DRENDO-1510 file (C-alpha; in Angstrom, 1 decimal, always signed):
<recs>
REC; n; res; u; v; w
REC; 1; MET; +78.1; -0.2; -12.4 .
REC; 2; GLY; +78.2; -0.1; -8.7 .
REC; 3; ALA; +77.3; +3.6; -8.5 .
REC; 4; TYR; +73.6; +2.7; -8.4 .
REC; 5; ASN; +74.0; +1.6; -4.8 .
REC; 6; LEU; +74.5; +5.1; -3.7 .
REC; 7; LYS; +71.8; +6.0; -1.1 .
REC; 8; VAL; +71.1; +9.7; -0.5 .
REC; 9; THR; +68.8; +11.0; +2.3 .
REC; 10; ILE; +67.8; +14.5; +3.1 .
REC; 11; ASP; +67.6; +15.6; +6.8 .
REC; 12; GLN; +63.9; +16.5; +7.1 .
REC; 13; ASP; +64.7; +18.8; +10.0 .
REC; 14; SER; +67.0; +20.9; +8.0 .
REC; 15; GLY; +66.0; +23.9; +5.9 .
REC; 16; PHE; +64.3; +27.2; +6.6 .
REC; 17; CYS; +63.5; +28.2; +10.1 .
REC; 18; PHE; +60.1; +29.8; +10.7 .
REC; 19; GLY; +61.6; +33.3; +10.7 .
REC; 20; VAL; +62.9; +32.8; +7.2 .
REC; 21; VAL; +59.7; +31.1; +5.9 .
REC; 22; TYR; +57.7; +34.1; +7.2 .
REC; 23; ALA; +60.0; +36.7; +5.5 .
REC; 24; ILE; +60.0; +34.8; +2.2 .
REC; 25; ASP; +56.2; +34.3; +2.2 .
REC; 26; MET; +55.7; +38.0; +2.8 .
REC; 27; ALA; +58.1; +38.9; +0.0 .
REC; 28; GLU; +56.5; +36.5; -2.5 .
REC; 29; GLU; +53.0; +37.8; -1.7 .
REC; 30; ILE; +54.0; +41.4; -2.4 .
REC; 31; LEU; +56.0; +40.5; -5.4 .
REC; 32; ALA; +53.0; +38.7; -6.9 .
REC; 33; GLU; +50.9; +41.9; -6.4 .
REC; 34; ASP; +53.3; +44.7; -7.2 .
REC; 35; GLY; +55.9; +43.0; -9.4 .
REC; 36; TYR; +58.8; +44.3; -7.3 .
REC; 37; LEU; +59.9; +44.9; -3.7 .
REC; 38; TYR; +62.9; +46.4; -2.1 .
REC; 39; CYS; +64.6; +44.4; +0.6 .
REC; 40; LEU; +67.2; +45.8; +3.0 .
REC; 41; GLY; +70.2; +43.4; +2.8 .
REC; 42; ASP; +70.0; +39.8; +1.5 .
REC; 43; ILE; +66.6; +38.4; +2.5 .
REC; 44; VAL; +68.4; +35.2; +3.5 .
REC; 45; HIS; +72.1; +34.3; +3.7 .
REC; 46; ASN; +71.7; +32.0; +0.7 .
REC; 47; ASP; +72.7; +33.2; -2.8 .
REC; 48; GLU; +70.7; +30.6; -4.6 .
REC; 49; GLU; +67.4; +31.6; -2.9 .
REC; 50; VAL; +68.2; +35.3; -3.3 .
REC; 51; GLU; +68.6; +34.8; -7.0 .
REC; 52; ARG; +65.3; +32.9; -7.2 .
REC; 53; LEU; +63.5; +35.9; -5.6 .
REC; 54; LYS; +65.4; +38.5; -7.6 .
REC; 55; ALA; +64.0; +36.8; -10.7 .
REC; 56; GLN; +60.5; +37.5; -9.3 .
REC; 57; GLY; +61.4; +41.2; -8.8 .
REC; 58; LEU; +63.1; +41.4; -5.4 .
REC; 59; ARG; +65.5; +44.4; -5.3 .
REC; 60; ILE; +68.2; +44.1; -2.7 .
REC; 61; ILE; +69.4; +47.5; -1.3 .
REC; 62; GLU; +71.9; +48.5; +1.4 .
REC; 63; HIS; +71.4; +51.1; +4.1 .
REC; 64; ALA; +73.0; +53.9; +2.1 .
REC; 65; GLU; +70.5; +53.4; -0.7 .
REC; 66; LEU; +67.5; +53.4; +1.8 .
REC; 67; LYS; +68.3; +57.1; +2.6 .
REC; 68; ASN; +67.7; +58.0; -1.1 .
REC; 69; LEU; +64.4; +56.1; -1.4 .
REC; 70; ARG; +61.0; +57.9; -1.1 .
REC; 71; ASN; +57.4; +56.6; -1.0 .
REC; 72; GLU; +58.3; +52.9; -1.5 .
REC; 73; LYS; +57.8; +49.6; +0.3 .
REC; 74; VAL; +60.8; +48.0; +1.9 .
REC; 75; LEU; +61.0; +44.6; +3.5 .
REC; 76; ILE; +62.9; +44.2; +6.7 .
REC; 77; ARG; +64.2; +40.6; +6.8 .
REC; 78; ALA; +64.2; +38.1; +9.7 .
REC; 79; HIS; +67.5; +39.4; +11.1 .
REC; 80; GLY; +65.8; +42.7; +12.3 .
REC; 81; GLU; +67.0; +46.3; +12.1 .
REC; 82; ALA; +68.4; +49.0; +14.4 .
REC; 83; PRO; +66.1; +52.0; +15.4 .
REC; 84; ASP; +67.9; +54.2; +12.8 .
REC; 85; THR; +66.3; +52.3; +10.0 .
REC; 86; TYR; +62.8; +53.0; +11.3 .
REC; 87; ARG; +63.6; +56.6; +11.7 .
REC; 88; THR; +64.8; +56.9; +8.1 .
REC; 89; ALA; +61.7; +55.1; +6.9 .
REC; 90; LEU; +59.5; +57.7; +8.7 .
REC; 91; GLU; +61.4; +60.6; +7.3 .
REC; 92; ASN; +61.3; +59.2; +3.7 .
REC; 93; ASN; +57.6; +58.1; +3.8 .
REC; 94; ILE; +58.8; +54.5; +3.3 .
REC; 95; THR; +56.3; +51.7; +4.2 .
REC; 96; LEU; +58.2; +49.0; +6.1 .
REC; 97; ILE; +57.1; +45.4; +5.6 .
REC; 98; ASP; +58.6; +44.1; +8.9 .
REC; 99; ALA; +59.4; +40.5; +8.7 .
REC; 100; SER; +61.8; +40.6; +11.7 .
REC; 101; CYS; +61.9; +37.2; +13.4 .
REC; 102; PRO; +59.9; +37.3; +16.7 .
REC; 103; VAL; +62.8; +35.6; +18.5 .
REC; 104; VAL; +65.1; +38.5; +17.4 .
REC; 105; LEU; +62.5; +41.2; +18.2 .
REC; 106; LYS; +62.2; +39.8; +21.7 .
REC; 107; LEU; +65.9; +39.8; +22.1 .
REC; 108; GLN; +66.1; +43.4; +20.9 .
REC; 109; ASN; +63.6; +44.4; +23.5 .
REC; 110; ARG; +65.5; +42.6; +26.3 .
REC; 111; ILE; +68.7; +44.4; +25.3 .
REC; 112; LYS; +67.0; +47.7; +25.2 .
REC; 113; THR; +65.6; +47.2; +28.7 .
REC; 114; SER; +69.1; +46.3; +30.0 .
REC; 115; TYR; +70.5; +49.4; +28.3 .
REC; 116; ASP; +67.8; +51.6; +29.8 .
REC; 117; SER; +68.8; +50.2; +33.2 .
REC; 118; ASN; +72.4; +51.3; +32.6 .
REC; 119; GLU; +73.8; +47.8; +32.5 .
REC; 120; LYS; +77.2; +47.1; +30.8 .
REC; 121; ILE; +76.1; +44.9; +27.9 .
REC; 122; LEU; +78.2; +42.3; +26.1 .
REC; 123; ILE; +76.9; +40.6; +22.9 .
REC; 124; PHE; +78.5; +37.3; +21.9 .
REC; 125; GLY; +78.1; +37.5; +18.1 .
REC; 126; LYS; +79.7; +38.0; +14.8 .
REC; 127; HIS; +81.0; +41.5; +14.0 .
REC; 128; GLY; +79.0; +43.2; +11.4 .
REC; 129; HIS; +76.3; +40.5; +11.1 .
REC; 130; ALA; +72.9; +42.0; +10.3 .
REC; 131; GLU; +71.3; +40.7; +13.5 .
REC; 132; VAL; +74.1; +42.0; +15.6 .
REC; 133; VAL; +74.0; +45.4; +14.1 .
REC; 134; GLY; +70.3; +45.6; +15.0 .
REC; 135; LEU; +71.0; +44.4; +18.5 .
REC; 136; GLN; +73.8; +46.9; +19.0 .
REC; 137; GLY; +71.5; +49.6; +17.7 .
REC; 138; GLN; +69.2; +49.1; +20.7 .
REC; 139; THR; +72.1; +50.4; +22.9 .
REC; 140; ASN; +73.1; +53.4; +20.9 .
REC; 141; ASN; +76.0; +51.2; +19.7 .
REC; 142; GLU; +77.4; +51.1; +23.2 .
REC; 143; ALA; +77.2; +47.4; +23.7 .
REC; 144; LEU; +80.5; +45.5; +23.3 .
REC; 145; VAL; +80.3; +42.9; +20.6 .
REC; 146; PHE; +82.9; +40.0; +20.6 .
REC; 147; GLN; +83.0; +36.8; +18.6 .
REC; 148; ASP; +85.9; +35.3; +20.5 .
REC; 149; ILE; +86.6; +35.4; +24.3 .
REC; 150; ALA; +90.2; +36.3; +23.5 .
REC; 151; GLU; +89.0; +39.8; +22.3 .
REC; 152; LEU; +88.2; +40.5; +26.0 .
REC; 153; ASP; +91.6; +39.6; +27.3 .
REC; 154; ASN; +93.1; +43.0; +27.7 .
REC; 155; MET; +89.9; +44.9; +28.2 .
REC; 156; GLU; +88.9; +47.0; +31.2 .
REC; 157; LEU; +85.4; +45.7; +32.0 .
REC; 158; PRO; +83.3; +46.8; +35.0 .
REC; 159; GLN; +82.7; +44.2; +37.7 .
REC; 160; ASN; +79.0; +43.8; +36.8 .
REC; 161; ILE; +78.3; +42.8; +33.2 .
REC; 162; THR; +75.2; +41.5; +31.3 .
REC; 163; LEU; +75.8; +38.9; +28.5 .
REC; 164; TYR; +73.5; +38.3; +25.5 .
REC; 165; SER; +74.0; +36.1; +22.5 .
REC; 166; GLN; +73.2; +36.4; +18.8 .
REC; 167; THR; +70.3; +34.0; +18.2 .
REC; 168; THR; +72.3; +31.7; +15.9 .
REC; 169; LYS; +75.4; +31.1; +17.9 .
REC; 170; SER; +76.6; +27.7; +19.1 .
REC; 171; MET; +75.0; +26.8; +22.5 .
REC; 172; GLU; +78.2; +25.1; +23.6 .
REC; 173; LYS; +80.4; +28.1; +22.8 .
REC; 174; PHE; +78.0; +30.5; +24.6 .
REC; 175; TYR; +78.2; +28.4; +27.8 .
REC; 176; ASN; +82.0; +28.2; +27.5 .
REC; 177; VAL; +82.0; +32.0; +27.3 .
REC; 178; LYS; +79.7; +32.3; +30.3 .
REC; 179; ASP; +81.8; +29.9; +32.4 .
REC; 180; GLU; +85.0; +31.7; +31.4 .
REC; 181; LEU; +83.7; +35.1; +32.4 .
REC; 182; ILE; +82.5; +33.8; +35.7 .
REC; 183; ALA; +86.0; +32.2; +36.2 .
REC; 184; ARG; +87.5; +35.6; +35.5 .
REC; 185; GLY; +85.6; +36.9; +38.5 .
REC; 186; TYR; +82.9; +39.0; +37.0 .
REC; 187; ASN; +79.4; +39.3; +38.4 .
REC; 188; LEU; +77.6; +38.0; +35.3 .
REC; 189; LYS; +74.0; +38.2; +34.3 .
REC; 190; ALA; +74.0; +35.7; +31.5 .
REC; 191; ASN; +71.0; +35.5; +29.1 .
REC; 192; ASP; +70.9; +32.5; +26.9 .
REC; 193; THR; +69.1; +34.1; +23.9 .
REC; 194; ILE; +70.0; +31.4; +21.3 .
REC; 195; CYS; +67.0; +30.4; +19.2 .
REC; 196; ARG; +65.6; +27.0; +20.1 .
REC; 197; GLN; +65.1; +26.1; +16.5 .
REC; 198; VAL; +68.8; +26.5; +16.0 .
REC; 199; SER; +69.9; +24.8; +19.3 .
REC; 200; ASN; +67.5; +21.8; +18.6 .
REC; 201; ARG; +69.3; +21.3; +15.3 .
REC; 202; ASP; +72.6; +21.3; +17.3 .
REC; 203; LYS; +71.1; +18.4; +19.3 .
REC; 204; ASP; +69.5; +16.5; +16.4 .
REC; 205; LEU; +72.2; +16.8; +13.8 .
REC; 206; PRO; +74.8; +14.5; +15.6 .
REC; 207; LYS; +72.3; +11.6; +15.4 .
REC; 208; PHE; +71.7; +12.3; +11.7 .
REC; 209; ALA; +75.4; +12.8; +10.9 .
REC; 210; THR; +76.5; +9.4; +12.3 .
REC; 211; ARG; +73.9; +7.5; +10.3 .
REC; 212; PHE; +75.9; +7.9; +7.0 .
REC; 213; ASN; +79.4; +7.4; +5.6 .
REC; 214; LYS; +79.4; +10.9; +4.1 .
REC; 215; ILE; +77.5; +14.2; +4.9 .
REC; 216; VAL; +77.0; +16.9; +2.4 .
REC; 217; PHE; +76.2; +20.1; +4.2 .
REC; 218; VAL; +74.5; +22.7; +2.0 .
REC; 219; SER; +74.7; +26.3; +3.1 .
REC; 220; GLY; +75.4; +29.8; +1.9 .
REC; 221; LYS; +78.9; +31.0; +2.8 .
REC; 222; LYS; +77.5; +34.0; +4.7 .
REC; 223; SER; +75.3; +32.0; +7.0 .
REC; 224; SER; +76.5; +32.2; +10.6 .
REC; 225; ASN; +74.2; +29.3; +11.6 .
REC; 226; GLY; +75.5; +27.3; +8.6 .
REC; 227; LYS; +79.0; +27.5; +10.0 .
REC; 228; VAL; +77.9; +26.4; +13.4 .
REC; 229; LEU; +75.8; +23.4; +12.1 .
REC; 230; PHE; +78.6; +22.4; +9.6 .
REC; 231; GLU; +81.0; +22.1; +12.6 .
REC; 232; VAL; +78.5; +20.0; +14.5 .
REC; 233; CYS; +78.2; +17.6; +11.5 .
REC; 234; ARG; +82.0; +17.5; +11.0 .
REC; 235; LYS; +82.6; +16.8; +14.7 .
REC; 236; HIS; +80.4; +13.7; +14.5 .
REC; 237; ASN; +81.3; +12.7; +11.0 .
REC; 238; PRO; +84.8; +13.7; +9.7 .
REC; 239; ASN; +83.6; +12.9; +6.1 .
REC; 240; THR; +81.5; +16.1; +5.9 .
REC; 241; TYR; +81.6; +18.4; +2.9 .
REC; 242; PHE; +80.5; +22.0; +2.9 .
REC; 243; ILE; +78.9; +23.1; -0.4 .
REC; 244; SER; +76.8; +26.1; -1.5 .
REC; 245; SER; +75.6; +24.8; -4.8 .
REC; 246; THR; +75.6; +21.7; -7.0 .
REC; 247; ASP; +78.6; +23.1; -8.9 .
REC; 248; GLU; +80.8; +22.3; -5.9 .
REC; 249; LEU; +80.0; +18.6; -6.0 .
REC; 250; ASP; +82.8; +16.4; -7.2 .
REC; 251; PRO; +82.5; +12.7; -8.1 .
REC; 252; SER; +85.7; +12.0; -6.2 .
REC; 253; MET; +83.8; +12.8; -2.9 .
REC; 254; PHE; +81.8; +9.6; -3.3 .
REC; 255; SER; +82.4; +5.8; -3.6 .
REC; 256; PRO; +79.9; +3.3; -5.1 .
REC; 257; ASN; +78.3; +2.0; -1.9 .
REC; 258; ASP; +78.2; +5.2; +0.1 .
REC; 259; THR; +75.3; +6.3; +2.2 .
REC; 260; VAL; +75.1; +10.0; +1.9 .
REC; 261; GLY; +73.2; +12.4; +4.2 .
REC; 262; ILE; +72.3; +15.9; +3.1 .
REC; 263; ALA; +71.8; +18.6; +5.7 .
REC; 264; GLY; +71.5; +22.4; +5.7 .
REC; 265; ALA; +71.3; +25.6; +7.6 .
REC; 266; THR; +68.2; +27.5; +8.7 .
REC; 267; SER; +68.8; +29.6; +5.6 .
REC; 268; THR; +69.1; +26.7; +3.2 .
REC; 269; PRO; +66.0; +26.1; +0.9 .
REC; 270; MET; +64.6; +22.6; +0.7 .
REC; 271; TRP; +64.6; +22.9; -3.1 .
REC; 272; LEU; +68.4; +23.3; -3.1 .
REC; 273; MET; +68.9; +20.2; -0.9 .
REC; 274; GLN; +66.6; +18.4; -3.3 .
REC; 275; GLN; +68.8; +19.5; -6.3 .
REC; 276; VAL; +71.9; +18.4; -4.5 .
REC; 277; LYS; +70.3; +15.0; -3.9 .
REC; 278; GLU; +69.5; +14.6; -7.6 .
REC; 279; ALA; +73.0; +15.7; -8.6 .
REC; 280; ILE; +74.6; +13.2; -6.3 .
REC; 281; GLU; +72.3; +10.4; -7.5 .
REC; 282; SER; +73.2; +11.2; -11.1 .
REC; 283; ILE; +76.9; +10.8; -10.3 .
</recs>
């Protein structure tokens, strides 16, 4: 059997960013003590990891449910929250366990400062994304969110605009947006607020992707950063497959002497990449 020559390597730089590690550590600590903990929204955009924590007593709730909770502990995940959430918590005597990522908190603060100075704020980010909702909340929801420059084509924008980015956007796309807005004649204050842990992966992944015949990219479907990093892999290695769990692996993806690299998003747990490695090796 030639299949034994299949070599599988996990990218050691992939996996949870510090913001996610911090949120999950916090959750696990409280779960061990109290047996349950509410979390506002998915703690991480990875269904497998969410299920693992649910089994320990994590209860995922949405904003509508928060309004009906009283006298409980609720975890705020790394993506951060809008001011409304903090107000609701105060009114309902809810203890917030705040695991907002420091990079996101700093960005929220910068956006609020711009808003207080009456600047016209544009946020390059995904509509409805948890982090973006929190950022927009700093501006009384007056900031303009767009995920594609085409959305701005027929808009009346003032001459002076201030640009920010969701922390997990593609660096390359952010700078394209910046150049395009300048080319359109705006006076632009551009703030590159992309997380360096994310942008460093952008830089390191191409080297990793080109070392193997095939890349298996493991990420939750909801992960913004997963989409960005998958595209980086695919650009440098067309034989890149996107999967969310081992069920999506198919023997037809591989040939006997393949070298396979496994990479993941900042929301992909290392244990899941490990599982994928074992599943591929058993093919």
